[in-house]
TILOGU-169263 format. One record per residue (C-alpha): residue number from 1; residue in one letter; x negated, y negated, z. Coordinates in Angstrom, 2 decimals, decimal comma. Layout:
N
{bake=NUM | tidren=a | u=X | v=Y | w=Z} $
...
This chain:
340
{bake=1 | tidren=m | u=21,84 | v=-3,12 | w=-18,21} $
{bake=2 | tidren=p | u=24,90 | v=-1,00 | w=-19,20} $
{bake=3 | tidren=a | u=24,17 | v=2,58 | w=-20,10} $
{bake=4 | tidren=t | u=25,35 | v=3,59 | w=-23,68} $
{bake=5 | tidren=f | u=26,95 | v=7,01 | w=-24,24} $
{bake=6 | tidren=a | u=28,54 | v=8,48 | w=-27,23} $
{bake=7 | tidren=e | u=30,92 | v=11,45 | w=-25,87} $
{bake=8 | tidren=s | u=31,22 | v=12,88 | w=-29,32} $
{bake=9 | tidren=a | u=27,55 | v=13,20 | w=-29,74} $
{bake=10 | tidren=f | u=27,54 | v=16,10 | w=-27,15} $
{bake=11 | tidren=p | u=28,77 | v=19,80 | w=-28,03} $
{bake=12 | tidren=a | u=31,17 | v=21,43 | w=-25,39} $
{bake=13 | tidren=a | u=29,29 | v=23,39 | w=-22,76} $
{bake=14 | tidren=p | u=30,04 | v=27,21 | w=-22,32} $
{bake=15 | tidren=a | u=31,76 | v=28,47 | w=-19,32} $
{bake=16 | tidren=a | u=30,58 | v=27,07 | w=-15,98} $
{bake=17 | tidren=l | u=27,95 | v=28,93 | w=-13,84} $
{bake=18 | tidren=f | u=28,73 | v=26,72 | w=-10,91} $
{bake=19 | tidren=d | u=31,48 | v=24,62 | w=-9,78} $
{bake=20 | tidren=v | u=29,31 | v=21,72 | w=-8,59} $
{bake=21 | tidren=v | u=25,74 | v=20,74 | w=-9,36} $
{bake=22 | tidren=v | u=24,29 | v=18,17 | w=-7,01} $
{bake=23 | tidren=i | u=21,46 | v=16,17 | w=-8,34} $
{bake=24 | tidren=g | u=19,14 | v=15,18 | w=-5,39} $
{bake=25 | tidren=a | u=18,20 | v=17,29 | w=-2,34} $
{bake=26 | tidren=g | u=17,97 | v=14,22 | w=0,10} $
{bake=27 | tidren=p | u=20,30 | v=14,31 | w=3,27} $
{bake=28 | tidren=v | u=23,27 | v=12,98 | w=1,36} $
{bake=29 | tidren=g | u=22,78 | v=15,50 | w=-1,44} $
{bake=30 | tidren=l | u=22,49 | v=18,38 | w=1,10} $
{bake=31 | tidren=a | u=25,68 | v=17,09 | w=2,76} $
{bake=32 | tidren=c | u=27,43 | v=16,98 | w=-0,45} $
{bake=33 | tidren=a | u=26,38 | v=20,67 | w=-1,33} $
{bake=34 | tidren=l | u=27,37 | v=22,12 | w=2,15} $
{bake=35 | tidren=e | u=30,64 | v=20,38 | w=2,26} $
{bake=36 | tidren=a | u=31,60 | v=21,68 | w=-1,25} $
{bake=37 | tidren=q | u=30,36 | v=25,17 | w=-0,43} $
{bake=38 | tidren=r | u=32,36 | v=25,27 | w=2,76} $
{bake=39 | tidren=r | u=35,44 | v=24,58 | w=0,57} $
{bake=40 | tidren=g | u=34,75 | v=27,69 | w=-1,50} $
{bake=41 | tidren=l | u=32,93 | v=26,00 | w=-4,33} $
{bake=42 | tidren=r | u=29,88 | v=27,58 | w=-6,16} $
{bake=43 | tidren=v | u=27,17 | v=24,99 | w=-5,52} $
{bake=44 | tidren=c | u=23,64 | v=24,49 | w=-6,87} $
{bake=45 | tidren=v | u=21,30 | v=21,52 | w=-5,76} $
{bake=46 | tidren=v | u=18,70 | v=20,47 | w=-8,39} $
{bake=47 | tidren=e | u=15,74 | v=18,20 | w=-7,15} $
{bake=48 | tidren=k | u=12,79 | v=16,81 | w=-9,13} $
{bake=49 | tidren=g | u=10,55 | v=17,31 | w=-6,10} $
{bake=50 | tidren=a | u=10,39 | v=18,92 | w=-2,72} $
{bake=51 | tidren=l | u=13,41 | v=19,34 | w=-0,35} $
{bake=52 | tidren=v | u=14,27 | v=15,84 | w=1,07} $
{bake=53 | tidren=n | u=11,60 | v=14,51 | w=-1,12} $
{bake=54 | tidren=s | u=11,93 | v=11,01 | w=-0,08} $
{bake=55 | tidren=l | u=11,30 | v=11,88 | w=3,53} $
{bake=56 | tidren=v | u=8,27 | v=13,73 | w=2,51} $
{bake=57 | tidren=g | u=6,90 | v=10,42 | w=1,03} $
{bake=58 | tidren=y | u=7,78 | v=8,41 | w=4,28} $
{bake=59 | tidren=p | u=4,94 | v=7,27 | w=6,58} $
{bake=60 | tidren=t | u=3,55 | v=9,80 | w=9,00} $
{bake=61 | tidren=n | u=5,25 | v=9,71 | w=12,26} $
{bake=62 | tidren=m | u=7,74 | v=7,21 | w=10,89} $
{bake=63 | tidren=e | u=10,56 | v=6,43 | w=13,44} $
{bake=64 | tidren=f | u=14,12 | v=6,15 | w=12,06} $
{bake=65 | tidren=f | u=16,03 | v=3,27 | w=13,20} $
{bake=66 | tidren=s | u=19,14 | v=5,41 | w=13,87} $
{bake=67 | tidren=t | u=19,93 | v=7,88 | w=16,71} $
{bake=68 | tidren=p | u=19,92 | v=11,62 | w=15,95} $
{bake=69 | tidren=e | u=23,62 | v=11,78 | w=15,78} $
{bake=70 | tidren=l | u=23,88 | v=9,32 | w=13,11} $
{bake=71 | tidren=l | u=21,58 | v=11,36 | w=10,93} $
{bake=72 | tidren=e | u=23,48 | v=14,67 | w=11,42} $
{bake=73 | tidren=i | u=25,26 | v=16,45 | w=8,53} $
{bake=74 | tidren=g | u=27,69 | v=19,36 | w=8,61} $
{bake=75 | tidren=n | u=28,20 | v=19,00 | w=12,26} $
{bake=76 | tidren=y | u=24,64 | v=20,50 | w=12,82} $
{bake=77 | tidren=p | u=23,28 | v=19,05 | w=16,10} $
{bake=78 | tidren=f | u=19,88 | v=17,35 | w=15,33} $
{bake=79 | tidren=p | u=17,64 | v=18,25 | w=18,33} $
{bake=80 | tidren=t | u=14,74 | v=15,85 | w=19,13} $
{bake=81 | tidren=a | u=12,98 | v=14,75 | w=22,24} $
{bake=82 | tidren=h | u=13,07 | v=11,12 | w=20,89} $
{bake=83 | tidren=y | u=15,77 | v=8,65 | w=21,27} $
{bake=84 | tidren=k | u=14,99 | v=7,73 | w=17,62} $
{bake=85 | tidren=p | u=13,85 | v=10,65 | w=15,45} $
{bake=86 | tidren=l | u=10,55 | v=10,78 | w=13,80} $
{bake=87 | tidren=r | u=10,04 | v=11,70 | w=10,14} $
{bake=88 | tidren=e | u=8,79 | v=15,17 | w=11,02} $
{bake=89 | tidren=d | u=11,88 | v=15,71 | w=13,17} $
{bake=90 | tidren=a | u=14,00 | v=14,98 | w=10,16} $
{bake=91 | tidren=l | u=12,01 | v=17,11 | w=7,65} $
{bake=92 | tidren=d | u=12,54 | v=20,07 | w=10,10} $
{bake=93 | tidren=y | u=16,19 | v=19,35 | w=10,76} $
{bake=94 | tidren=y | u=17,20 | v=19,13 | w=7,04} $
{bake=95 | tidren=r | u=15,19 | v=22,41 | w=6,15} $
{bake=96 | tidren=r | u=17,06 | v=24,15 | w=8,78} $
{bake=97 | tidren=v | u=20,46 | v=22,97 | w=7,72} $
{bake=98 | tidren=a | u=19,79 | v=24,03 | w=4,12} $
{bake=99 | tidren=a | u=18,59 | v=27,34 | w=5,22} $
{bake=100 | tidren=g | u=21,48 | v=27,76 | w=7,72} $
{bake=101 | tidren=e | u=24,07 | v=27,06 | w=4,91} $
{bake=102 | tidren=n | u=22,05 | v=29,27 | w=2,33} $
{bake=103 | tidren=l | u=22,31 | v=26,54 | w=-0,35} $
{bake=104 | tidren=t | u=21,26 | v=27,30 | w=-3,83} $
{bake=105 | tidren=l | u=18,24 | v=25,14 | w=-4,32} $
{bake=106 | tidren=r | u=16,28 | v=24,44 | w=-7,49} $
{bake=107 | tidren=l | u=13,26 | v=22,25 | w=-6,37} $
{bake=108 | tidren=y | u=10,52 | v=20,74 | w=-8,56} $
{bake=109 | tidren=e | u=12,99 | v=20,58 | w=-11,34} $
{bake=110 | tidren=r | u=13,52 | v=17,36 | w=-13,21} $
{bake=111 | tidren=v | u=17,05 | v=16,71 | w=-14,54} $
{bake=112 | tidren=l | u=16,82 | v=15,38 | w=-18,11} $
{bake=113 | tidren=a | u=20,52 | v=14,77 | w=-19,34} $
{bake=114 | tidren=l | u=24,15 | v=15,77 | w=-18,93} $
{bake=115 | tidren=e | u=25,94 | v=17,37 | w=-22,06} $
{bake=116 | tidren=g | u=29,32 | v=18,74 | w=-22,63} $
{bake=117 | tidren=e | u=32,71 | v=17,57 | w=-21,67} $
{bake=118 | tidren=p | u=34,86 | v=17,22 | w=-18,35} $
{bake=119 | tidren=g | u=35,20 | v=20,45 | w=-16,65} $
{bake=120 | tidren=a | u=32,55 | v=22,11 | w=-18,99} $
{bake=121 | tidren=y | u=29,43 | v=20,22 | w=-18,53} $
{bake=122 | tidren=e | u=25,71 | v=21,29 | w=-18,83} $
{bake=123 | tidren=v | u=23,14 | v=19,84 | w=-16,73} $
{bake=124 | tidren=v | u=19,94 | v=19,84 | w=-18,83} $
{bake=125 | tidren=t | u=16,69 | v=20,19 | w=-16,84} $
{bake=126 | tidren=e | u=13,14 | v=20,63 | w=-17,84} $
{bake=127 | tidren=k | u=13,52 | v=24,44 | w=-17,10} $
{bake=128 | tidren=g | u=16,80 | v=25,16 | w=-18,70} $
{bake=129 | tidren=r | u=20,58 | v=24,38 | w=-18,40} $
{bake=130 | tidren=l | u=23,21 | v=24,70 | w=-15,72} $
{bake=131 | tidren=g | u=26,78 | v=25,03 | w=-16,53} $
{bake=132 | tidren=t | u=29,17 | v=23,22 | w=-14,21} $
{bake=133 | tidren=r | u=32,59 | v=21,78 | w=-13,60} $
{bake=134 | tidren=y | u=31,53 | v=18,76 | w=-11,54} $
{bake=135 | tidren=v | u=28,37 | v=16,94 | w=-10,81} $
{bake=136 | tidren=i | u=27,42 | v=14,88 | w=-7,95} $
{bake=137 | tidren=v | u=24,49 | v=12,40 | w=-8,39} $
{bake=138 | tidren=a | u=22,75 | v=11,76 | w=-5,01} $
{bake=139 | tidren=t | u=19,36 | v=10,47 | w=-6,13} $
{bake=140 | tidren=g | u=18,74 | v=7,61 | w=-3,69} $
{bake=141 | tidren=f | u=16,06 | v=5,00 | w=-4,72} $
{bake=142 | tidren=f | u=12,74 | v=5,74 | w=-3,02} $
{bake=143 | tidren=d | u=11,04 | v=7,04 | w=-6,09} $
{bake=144 | tidren=v | u=11,16 | v=4,08 | w=-8,18} $
{bake=145 | tidren=p | u=9,19 | v=0,97 | w=-6,69} $
{bake=146 | tidren=n | u=9,83 | v=-2,56 | w=-7,55} $
{bake=147 | tidren=r | u=6,57 | v=-3,26 | w=-9,60} $
{bake=148 | tidren=l | u=4,76 | v=-6,44 | w=-9,32} $
{bake=149 | tidren=g | u=4,79 | v=-6,92 | w=-13,11} $
{bake=150 | tidren=v | u=1,21 | v=-8,44 | w=-12,90} $
{bake=151 | tidren=p | u=-2,18 | v=-7,56 | w=-14,60} $
{bake=152 | tidren=g | u=-4,10 | v=-4,75 | w=-12,83} $
{bake=153 | tidren=e | u=-1,29 | v=-3,32 | w=-10,89} $
{bake=154 | tidren=d | u=-2,25 | v=0,12 | w=-12,05} $
{bake=155 | tidren=l | u=-5,63 | v=-0,03 | w=-10,54} $
{bake=156 | tidren=p | u=-6,16 | v=2,90 | w=-8,14} $
{bake=157 | tidren=h | u=-6,73 | v=0,84 | w=-5,01} $
{bake=158 | tidren=l | u=-3,11 | v=-0,33 | w=-5,14} $
{bake=159 | tidren=s | u=-0,31 | v=1,78 | w=-3,86} $
{bake=160 | tidren=y | u=3,44 | v=1,28 | w=-3,64} $
{bake=161 | tidren=y | u=3,82 | v=3,76 | w=-0,90} $
{bake=162 | tidren=y | u=2,13 | v=3,53 | w=2,50} $
{bake=163 | tidren=k | u=1,52 | v=6,65 | w=4,45} $
{bake=164 | tidren=e | u=-0,92 | v=6,00 | w=7,54} $
{bake=165 | tidren=p | u=-3,63 | v=3,59 | w=8,53} $
{bake=166 | tidren=y | u=-6,51 | v=5,67 | w=9,67} $
{bake=167 | tidren=a | u=-8,50 | v=5,73 | w=6,51} $
{bake=168 | tidren=h | u=-8,70 | v=1,90 | w=6,38} $
{bake=169 | tidren=a | u=-10,60 | v=1,40 | w=9,62} $
{bake=170 | tidren=g | u=-13,02 | v=-1,32 | w=8,87} $
{bake=171 | tidren=q | u=-11,77 | v=-2,12 | w=5,63} $
{bake=172 | tidren=s | u=-10,06 | v=-5,09 | w=4,09} $
{bake=173 | tidren=v | u=-6,45 | v=-4,46 | w=3,24} $
{bake=174 | tidren=v | u=-3,84 | v=-6,60 | w=1,56} $
{bake=175 | tidren=v | u=-0,01 | v=-5,88 | w=2,32} $
{bake=176 | tidren=i | u=2,42 | v=-7,57 | w=-0,02} $
{bake=177 | tidren=g | u=5,95 | v=-7,82 | w=1,42} $
{bake=178 | tidren=a | u=7,68 | v=-9,26 | w=4,46} $
{bake=179 | tidren=k | u=10,29 | v=-6,64 | w=5,23} $
{bake=180 | tidren=n | u=10,35 | v=-3,60 | w=7,63} $
{bake=181 | tidren=s | u=7,99 | v=-1,40 | w=5,57} $
{bake=182 | tidren=a | u=5,42 | v=-4,28 | w=5,05} $
{bake=183 | tidren=a | u=5,82 | v=-5,45 | w=8,67} $
{bake=184 | tidren=k | u=5,18 | v=-1,80 | w=10,21} $
{bake=185 | tidren=a | u=2,33 | v=-1,15 | w=7,93} $
{bake=186 | tidren=a | u=0,51 | v=-4,37 | w=8,65} $
{bake=187 | tidren=l | u=0,88 | v=-3,80 | w=12,36} $
{bake=188 | tidren=q | u=-0,31 | v=-0,30 | w=12,13} $
{bake=189 | tidren=l | u=-3,27 | v=-1,12 | w=9,88} $
{bake=190 | tidren=a | u=-4,46 | v=-3,95 | w=12,14} $
{bake=191 | tidren=r | u=-4,25 | v=-1,79 | w=15,27} $
{bake=192 | tidren=a | u=-6,43 | v=1,06 | w=13,35} $
{bake=193 | tidren=g | u=-9,10 | v=-1,37 | w=12,84} $
{bake=194 | tidren=a | u=-8,40 | v=-2,81 | w=9,38} $
{bake=195 | tidren=q | u=-8,64 | v=-6,64 | w=8,36} $
{bake=196 | tidren=v | u=-5,18 | v=-7,17 | w=7,21} $
{bake=197 | tidren=t | u=-3,90 | v=-10,10 | w=5,03} $
{bake=198 | tidren=l | u=-0,17 | v=-10,25 | w=4,62} $
{bake=199 | tidren=l | u=1,03 | v=-11,89 | w=1,40} $
{bake=200 | tidren=v | u=4,78 | v=-13,21 | w=1,61} $
{bake=201 | tidren=r | u=6,82 | v=-14,68 | w=-1,27} $
{bake=202 | tidren=g | u=9,19 | v=-16,41 | w=1,17} $
{bake=203 | tidren=a | u=8,50 | v=-19,03 | w=3,93} $
{bake=204 | tidren=e | u=8,54 | v=-16,42 | w=6,74} $
{bake=205 | tidren=i | u=8,81 | v=-13,04 | w=7,91} $
{bake=206 | tidren=s | u=12,21 | v=-11,84 | w=6,78} $
{bake=207 | tidren=e | u=15,10 | v=-12,05 | w=9,41} $
{bake=208 | tidren=s | u=16,13 | v=-8,69 | w=8,29} $
{bake=209 | tidren=v | u=13,10 | v=-7,10 | w=9,92} $
{bake=210 | tidren=k | u=14,09 | v=-5,07 | w=13,00} $
{bake=211 | tidren=y | u=14,36 | v=-7,19 | w=16,17} $
{bake=212 | tidren=w | u=11,70 | v=-5,23 | w=17,93} $
{bake=213 | tidren=i | u=9,30 | v=-5,38 | w=15,03} $
{bake=214 | tidren=r | u=9,41 | v=-9,08 | w=13,93} $
{bake=215 | tidren=p | u=8,26 | v=-10,81 | w=17,08} $
{bake=216 | tidren=d | u=5,37 | v=-8,41 | w=17,34} $
{bake=217 | tidren=l | u=4,22 | v=-9,26 | w=13,83} $
{bake=218 | tidren=v | u=4,80 | v=-12,99 | w=14,21} $
{bake=219 | tidren=n | u=2,70 | v=-12,88 | w=17,37} $
{bake=220 | tidren=r | u=-0,15 | v=-10,86 | w=15,80} $
{bake=221 | tidren=i | u=-0,11 | v=-13,58 | w=13,04} $
{bake=222 | tidren=a | u=-0,04 | v=-16,39 | w=15,48} $
{bake=223 | tidren=e | u=-3,12 | v=-15,15 | w=17,40} $
{bake=224 | tidren=g | u=-5,06 | v=-14,46 | w=14,15} $
{bake=225 | tidren=r | u=-5,24 | v=-10,65 | w=14,29} $
{bake=226 | tidren=i | u=-3,24 | v=-10,69 | w=10,94} $
{bake=227 | tidren=t | u=-3,85 | v=-13,33 | w=8,24} $
{bake=228 | tidren=a | u=-0,66 | v=-14,37 | w=6,48} $
{bake=229 | tidren=h | u=0,02 | v=-16,45 | w=3,41} $
{bake=230 | tidren=f | u=3,59 | v=-17,48 | w=2,96} $
{bake=231 | tidren=n | u=5,28 | v=-19,06 | w=-0,20} $
{bake=232 | tidren=t | u=2,59 | v=-16,98 | w=-2,08} $
{bake=233 | tidren=t | u=3,09 | v=-15,32 | w=-5,38} $
{bake=234 | tidren=i | u=0,66 | v=-12,60 | w=-6,99} $
{bake=235 | tidren=q | u=-1,00 | v=-13,51 | w=-10,13} $
{bake=236 | tidren=a | u=-3,14 | v=-10,39 | w=-10,69} $
{bake=237 | tidren=i | u=-4,64 | v=-7,38 | w=-8,99} $
{bake=238 | tidren=e | u=-8,39 | v=-7,23 | w=-9,49} $
{bake=239 | tidren=a | u=-11,00 | v=-4,63 | w=-8,75} $
{bake=240 | tidren=d | u=-11,98 | v=-6,22 | w=-5,46} $
{bake=241 | tidren=g | u=-8,82 | v=-8,05 | w=-4,37} $
{bake=242 | tidren=v | u=-5,77 | v=-9,93 | w=-5,20} $
{bake=243 | tidren=r | u=-5,53 | v=-13,27 | w=-7,21} $
{bake=244 | tidren=a | u=-2,68 | v=-15,20 | w=-5,59} $
{bake=245 | tidren=l | u=-1,04 | v=-18,69 | w=-5,92} $
{bake=246 | tidren=t | u=-0,67 | v=-20,07 | w=-2,36} $
{bake=247 | tidren=p | u=0,44 | v=-23,60 | w=-1,13} $
{bake=248 | tidren=a | u=-3,18 | v=-24,47 | w=-0,89} $
{bake=249 | tidren=g | u=-3,71 | v=-23,41 | w=-4,54} $
{bake=250 | tidren=p | u=-5,08 | v=-20,34 | w=-6,33} $
{bake=251 | tidren=q | u=-7,07 | v=-17,99 | w=-4,25} $
{bake=252 | tidren=h | u=-8,85 | v=-14,86 | w=-4,53} $
{bake=253 | tidren=i | u=-8,22 | v=-12,57 | w=-1,46} $
{bake=254 | tidren=p | u=-10,73 | v=-9,75 | w=-1,11} $
{bake=255 | tidren=a | u=-9,20 | v=-6,25 | w=-0,39} $
{bake=256 | tidren=h | u=-10,64 | v=-2,69 | w=-0,62} $
{bake=257 | tidren=f | u=-7,09 | v=-1,49 | w=-0,45} $
{bake=258 | tidren=i | u=-3,66 | v=-3,08 | w=-1,45} $
{bake=259 | tidren=y | u=0,00 | v=-1,92 | w=-0,50} $
{bake=260 | tidren=a | u=2,78 | v=-3,54 | w=-2,35} $
{bake=261 | tidren=l | u=5,67 | v=-2,66 | w=-0,26} $
{bake=262 | tidren=t | u=7,95 | v=-4,57 | w=-2,33} $
{bake=263 | tidren=g | u=11,02 | v=-2,09 | w=-2,17} $
{bake=264 | tidren=y | u=12,50 | v=0,39 | w=-4,42} $
{bake=265 | tidren=h | u=15,51 | v=0,79 | w=-6,84} $
{bake=266 | tidren=p | u=17,59 | v=3,60 | w=-8,35} $
{bake=267 | tidren=d | u=16,47 | v=5,42 | w=-11,28} $
{bake=268 | tidren=y | u=18,39 | v=3,73 | w=-14,08} $
{bake=269 | tidren=g | u=16,86 | v=5,77 | w=-16,89} $
{bake=270 | tidren=l | u=18,21 | v=8,99 | w=-15,23} $
{bake=271 | tidren=l | u=21,75 | v=7,33 | w=-14,78} $
{bake=272 | tidren=t | u=21,77 | v=6,29 | w=-18,47} $
{bake=273 | tidren=a | u=20,61 | v=9,89 | w=-19,52} $
{bake=274 | tidren=l | u=23,57 | v=11,14 | w=-17,55} $
{bake=275 | tidren=g | u=25,96 | v=8,68 | w=-19,38} $
{bake=276 | tidren=i | u=26,70 | v=6,74 | w=-16,26} $
{bake=277 | tidren=h | u=27,45 | v=2,97 | w=-16,95} $
{bake=278 | tidren=t | u=26,16 | v=0,17 | w=-14,98} $
{bake=279 | tidren=r | u=28,28 | v=-2,98 | w=-13,85} $
{bake=280 | tidren=p | u=27,16 | v=-6,45 | w=-15,11} $
{bake=281 | tidren=d | u=26,63 | v=-7,59 | w=-11,53} $
{bake=282 | tidren=a | u=23,64 | v=-8,91 | w=-9,58} $
{bake=283 | tidren=a | u=23,23 | v=-5,61 | w=-8,07} $
{bake=284 | tidren=c | u=23,39 | v=-3,65 | w=-11,41} $
{bake=285 | tidren=t | u=25,85 | v=-1,44 | w=-9,58} $
{bake=286 | tidren=p | u=26,24 | v=2,09 | w=-11,21} $
{bake=287 | tidren=w | u=30,03 | v=2,31 | w=-12,16} $
{bake=288 | tidren=h | u=32,20 | v=4,19 | w=-9,79} $
{bake=289 | tidren=q | u=35,48 | v=3,92 | w=-8,24} $
{bake=290 | tidren=e | u=35,11 | v=2,67 | w=-4,83} $
{bake=291 | tidren=e | u=37,72 | v=4,92 | w=-3,10} $
{bake=292 | tidren=t | u=36,66 | v=8,29 | w=-4,96} $
{bake=293 | tidren=f | u=33,09 | v=7,62 | w=-6,03} $
{bake=294 | tidren=e | u=34,07 | v=9,16 | w=-9,38} $
{bake=295 | tidren=t | u=31,88 | v=7,41 | w=-12,24} $
{bake=296 | tidren=n | u=33,09 | v=6,61 | w=-15,76} $
{bake=297 | tidren=r | u=32,42 | v=10,22 | w=-16,58} $
{bake=298 | tidren=p | u=35,27 | v=12,25 | w=-15,36} $
{bake=299 | tidren=g | u=34,08 | v=14,82 | w=-12,91} $
{bake=300 | tidren=v | u=30,88 | v=13,02 | w=-12,19} $
{bake=301 | tidren=y | u=30,44 | v=11,51 | w=-8,90} $
{bake=302 | tidren=l | u=27,79 | v=9,20 | w=-7,16} $
{bake=303 | tidren=a | u=27,05 | v=9,64 | w=-3,44} $
{bake=304 | tidren=g | u=24,71 | v=7,82 | w=-0,98} $
{bake=305 | tidren=t | u=22,44 | v=4,90 | w=-1,66} $
{bake=306 | tidren=v | u=22,54 | v=5,07 | w=-5,52} $
{bake=307 | tidren=c | u=26,12 | v=3,79 | w=-5,11} $
{bake=308 | tidren=g | u=24,78 | v=0,27 | w=-4,14} $
{bake=309 | tidren=g | u=22,44 | v=-0,18 | w=-7,14} $
{bake=310 | tidren=l | u=19,95 | v=-2,81 | w=-6,32} $
{bake=311 | tidren=n | u=21,62 | v=-3,32 | w=-3,11} $
{bake=312 | tidren=t | u=19,68 | v=-0,67 | w=-1,36} $
{bake=313 | tidren=s | u=20,72 | v=-1,88 | w=2,04} $
{bake=314 | tidren=r | u=24,43 | v=-1,00 | w=1,56} $
{bake=315 | tidren=w | u=24,35 | v=2,88 | w=2,08} $
{bake=316 | tidren=f | u=22,07 | v=4,86 | w=4,29} $
{bake=317 | tidren=i | u=22,22 | v=8,35 | w=5,57} $
{bake=318 | tidren=e | u=24,46 | v=7,12 | w=8,54} $
{bake=319 | tidren=n | u=27,16 | v=5,97 | w=6,13} $
{bake=320 | tidren=g | u=26,45 | v=7,73 | w=2,95} $
{bake=321 | tidren=r | u=26,80 | v=11,03 | w=4,42} $
{bake=322 | tidren=h | u=30,47 | v=10,55 | w=4,60} $
{bake=323 | tidren=h | u=30,76 | v=10,29 | w=0,82} $
{bake=324 | tidren=a | u=30,24 | v=14,03 | w=0,92} $
{bake=325 | tidren=q | u=33,43 | v=14,79 | w=2,68} $
{bake=326 | tidren=v | u=35,32 | v=12,42 | w=0,36} $
{bake=327 | tidren=i | u=34,09 | v=14,00 | w=-2,85} $
{bake=328 | tidren=a | u=34,14 | v=17,57 | w=-1,62} $
{bake=329 | tidren=g | u=37,78 | v=17,06 | w=-0,55} $
{bake=330 | tidren=q | u=38,74 | v=15,79 | w=-4,03} $
{bake=331 | tidren=l | u=37,03 | v=18,77 | w=-5,79} $
{bake=332 | tidren=a | u=38,72 | v=21,32 | w=-3,56} $
{bake=333 | tidren=d | u=42,07 | v=19,63 | w=-4,24} $
{bake=334 | tidren=r | u=41,42 | v=19,71 | w=-7,91} $
{bake=335 | tidren=g | u=40,70 | v=23,40 | w=-7,71} $
{bake=336 | tidren=q | u=43,86 | v=24,10 | w=-5,88} $
{bake=337 | tidren=q | u=45,94 | v=22,15 | w=-8,40} $
{bake=338 | tidren=a | u=44,36 | v=24,10 | w=-11,09} $
{bake=339 | tidren=l | u=45,66 | v=27,34 | w=-9,61} $
{bake=340 | tidren=m | u=49,23 | v=26,08 | w=-9,37} $
């Protein structure tokens, strides 16, 4: 739903301590910071968690779908022995880039609001205030899961994040979902000795699952190694399993552990707190100009996946990193015009 924001409700901010504050220390946020810093702007990156926090939360040894050169930022080569880098390769790479550029990082510091007026903003965090002329919001979507909205989903044996299969050997595990994350988790769990049941809302495994993963999963289902229920909806999470409505009627599916890998969405609460409006479209797209990425608040920009709203497959590291060059170029041009 659209954000509501009263400009007059916020006092003017004092003189800026930074030219640019980037919210989010993921790959796109780091790309924005280094591109702006290279243009002579004073930059600070604020992140509520760890450096590249989403990657920290990815599954162990997760393989990216992209080749190394498509994940590079700032013209830093991405060294790896793999054709497609692993999560651990990326964690090391982006840490080295941040250190090499000597970026100012404020990690484990949550942003609460944005006060002030264009050219004299204050980013309010749980630890203080940062004066800045411009703000770039590069917060991605991985930290806010699409919840099931059913009774019991807060029980401790359900997780919206999958890490690795090894603790589940000899255990019954239900995986909810049918896209890449759910497909890979189901396959790994089955091969690690878990008894896996896959619950899918649609009639089949999504066609968007990568071409080398989908046949593997379909074949494992066909041979009975993974049990699958299609056209199935979740009614409740229970202490010993899942209550689901299947084409055969209501069923109780036993489970020691449950992974609801149902996707994620941007933090609309934060966007509202920053005064960024949301378009009334199906994707709830955060308001921004398509060419410049500037939002309804002058001098406040979006970059990366957050630009797509609920359409989280529109922007990735591969294409979102280019937002950094577009935005940094505009900010540098504005600085030059101010000196004329």
